[in-house]
N, C-alpha and C positions, 0 to 999 in steps of 0.2 A: 504492499498501501504505499501510496506518493501523497505529498502537498499538488496543490497548486498554487497560483501567483499571476497575477493581471500582467501583462507584458506590453500593452500597448494599448490607448483608448481613441475614440474620435468623437465628434458632435455634428450636429448639424440642422443648423432651425432655415424657415422660409426667408424671402428675401423681403418679403411687405411685413412690417413695422405696425402695431396699431397703438399710438401712443396715449391716455387718457384721454385728453382731447377730443380723439378723435371718436372715444362711447361716448362723452359729454354730447355730441351731435346724435348721437342713437341714443341712449337714454338718458332719464334724472337724475345723474352725476355730476361730480367735478374733479380733476386734479387732483384740489388737495383732500375731499371727500373721500379717493384712492388709496393714495396717500397715506391719509394717516391711519384710515380703516385697514390695509391687508401693509400696506406698502410697496406698492408696486407704481410703476411707472414707463413702464413697454415690456408691449409681448410682441410675438412674431405670429403673422397667421398662413397655411398654408392656402395653396390655387382649390383653388374646386375639386381639377383635374392630378390631383397631388396626393396621392395613394398612402396610405404610412407605414405600405414596403416599398414607398418609392423614398423615406423622411429615410427611415431605417437603414434602407440598401446605401443611401450617402454614406451616412454613420460610417457602418459595418468597412465600404471600405476604405474610410482615412485609416482607424486603427489596425484596416489589411495594410495595411501605404506604411504606416507607423511601428508595428514589428516587423519590417518588412518580408512581411509572408503574400501566399498567392492562396486564390481562394480554393485552391483544390486543397491543402495548408489543413484545412479546417473540419476538422471531424460529426462536431455537430452544429446544429444553429437552434438556440433558443431567443425567443423574442418576449417580453414582454411588454404586452397591449391589451387596452379596452374600450379601445374604440376604431378596431378593424369593422371593417361592412360584412364582408365574405367571411362564411364558417371554413371554405373549403375549395381550393388553395388554400392552407394555415397563412397565412404571415412570413413566417420564417421559410415555407413553402418556394413565397415568390421571392423573400430576397434572395435566398438562395441561387436560385432562376435569373434572378438580374446578375446576380454576381458572375455565372456560370460554372456553378458546382455540380461535380458531378452527381454522388453519393452520398449526402450528406443528412444522419438524425436531422426534424425539421419539429422542431415546438414551438406550439403558442399558452403562451401563462399569462391567464386574467385575475391578477390582484390586484389590481387598479394599480396604486400612491406608487402602494410596496412591492411591486410586481419586478422593478431591478433585482432588489436585493432576494429575493426568493429565487430570481430565474439567475443571478450568482450562487447563490447555493446549492444551489440545482446542480450550477456546471462544474462547481467545486468538489463534490458527489461523482458523478461520474468519474474525472477524472480520478478522486479515493480510489475508487470500484473496477478501472485500469478499461472499462468501455468509451472513454474517449482520450485523445491526448489533447488535442488544444478543442475550442469549444470561443464560437462566436455569440456573446453573452449580449444582447440591445434591447434597450426599453426605449418605445418611440409610442405617439399618440398624436392626434387629431382630435383635440378637445373641443377646438371651435366645432370642427364639424357636429356635437355632441350636444350646442349650448343653445339657450333662448335669447336671444341680444335685446328682448324686453327685460330681462332679470334682470337688473342691477348688480342684487348679492349672486349672481354668480358669473352673470359675463365679465364686470371687470376684473374676472380671478387667472383666466383661461388663456392660452398659449401652446404654440404646437412645435414638436421636435425631435427630436432624438439622440441617445446618445449608444453606443458604443465599448463592449469591452473582450478582449481577446483573452481568454483565460487558457493556462497551459501547463502541465508538468512539472515540477517539477527535479528538475534531473539529478539522482544521485539519493543523498545523504541533507543536500538540503533545507534549507528551514523553508515553509510556507510562508506564501502572501493572504492567500484568505484566511482568516481564524473562523474557527465554530457559529456559527449562525446560533441568533435566536430569536424564535420567529414567535407568533400566535394570535389570536385573533378574539373579538365580542360579537359571538353571531347574533347573538340577544338589539344590538346594537348596530348590526350591517342597515339599518335604510339610513340610517344616518349619514348615508353619502348611497349615494344612488344616478345608476344609468339607464335608466329602463323606458319602455314606453313604446311606442310607432307612433314617429320614428321617435330615436332614443333620443331625450334628454338629460342634461346633468341637473342634480341638484342634493340639495344636502339642507344639515341643521346646520346651523355656521356650528351655535355658541355652545349647543353637547360636543360637538366636534373639537370644539378650544376648548371646553373643561378636561376632556378626555385627554388630549396631547400633552397638554401642559401641568397636569399632573398625575397621570396616572405613565406616561413616555420614562419621562427620567429616570427613576429607579430602573423599569427596564432598560438603559439602554447602558446606564453604570453597571451592569448582568453581563454587557456585551461584554463593557469592556475587561471586563474580572475572566469571564469565557477567553477574550482573546489575549489576556497573559499584558496588561498593557492598560496603569492608573490612566485618570480620566486627562491627570494633568500631567502627564505624558503626551499626551496625541499632538503630535501635527498639524491637523485640522480635524474638523465636525462639519458631515454634508447627509445634511437630513432633506429630508422629502422636501423640495419648494411648495409649500403650502398654501405660505403667510406669514410676513415678514412680524406677525404679532404672536405667531404659532415661535417661529423658529429659534429665535432672542432668549425668550424663559427656558426654554424646555434648552437651548445650548445651556444658559447659563445654572440652571439648576442639577445638569449633571457635572458639571464639574471642571471643564476642561479651560484651565484657566490661563495655556501659557496655547493656546490653538489658536485657528484662524477661523473662523465664521461663514461657511458662503452663504451669502447671498443675492445667488445668481437671479434669484425670483424679484428681484427690483428691474432688472432689463428682460425677463422672460417669461416673466409670470409661471402659474402654477400647471405644468405640463404633465403630469401622472407620474407614469413610469418613466417618461424621459427626463423627468426634474435633476437624480443622479445624478445619471452620470454625465450630461451634461454640465452640472455644475463639475462636478471631481476633474471632468476637460477640463475644460475651460483655467481652473488652480492650477493643471499641471501644466498645461501652454503655457501660460504667463510666468511661471516659474515661482510661484507662490508656496508651491513645496516640491522636496528635494526625493531621490529614489532612495527608496529603506526606509520615512517615514512615518508612520500609524496614522493611519486616518480611520473615525470611523465613521461607516455608513448607515445607515437607520430610515427606511424606509417606514411609511404609515397611512391610515388613512379608506379608501374604501373596504366593504365587508367590520373597517376595525380591525383591519387586518396591520398587523407589522412586523418586522424582518432589519435584523443588524446585526453586519461580523467587524472586525478590524480584521484592515489592506493594508497592506506594505506597498507605499506611492511603487509605480512602474519604473 
């Protein structure tokens, strides 16, 4: 049995940017109202003819290029998404086809905002079990496609994008770069975050989610650090699901990561659901704000009132 590590990252966001002023022209809101309540300034919106698998493939191609790998080097493709329209071919299969892969295992995971950290753990388990040597893990969502643009409580939150990681086996007796996952959910409160109906629409009980996230999640995140063998004050960065700045900042403070960079990509990207953690992590790495080998806490939470987190080492 061997461990795994993140070898490289990639991210992609559509070209169209929606500002708070743009939204104020659609609904009864303002730049001040949005900033004061959720901390978001801009978000990206995909075109009508730009599907989730296209966003995912762009991010995946960048991750592969950064790792110096070709599509044929990948054994498995995992895509975390909750906004793909079609059931089959699934998003992972469509990404594999876009990249010209021949015979990878292809699976989608729908754990909404916690999807990427669930998928990363699944990739780590596949590597440890010996069923894959290299896995492409992608978080991709087109939240604007499931948004009610007349509902100011939700339309100000969302954005589109994708982030990808190449996960590979650690050679020999090297130190694993992905720590044990801690995951779970609160099924009785699953109704608090929903994408349902025909056509599907995103809705949430904002106050319930806020109370749950800010009170219940910090001790769970500290247990993630414990499982990963890292004290909170040793973390170089904390990358939480980019839901809302008013959730991110108090949760990060309660974790006790006093020396860590706190990812705040939500300010420029909005809530991109499963894409938010790999997007934010890839940008931190790209900007050189964290260094290779640094310990980072990844912690996803949200839809289904599910959560999953692990300590990873920066590629």
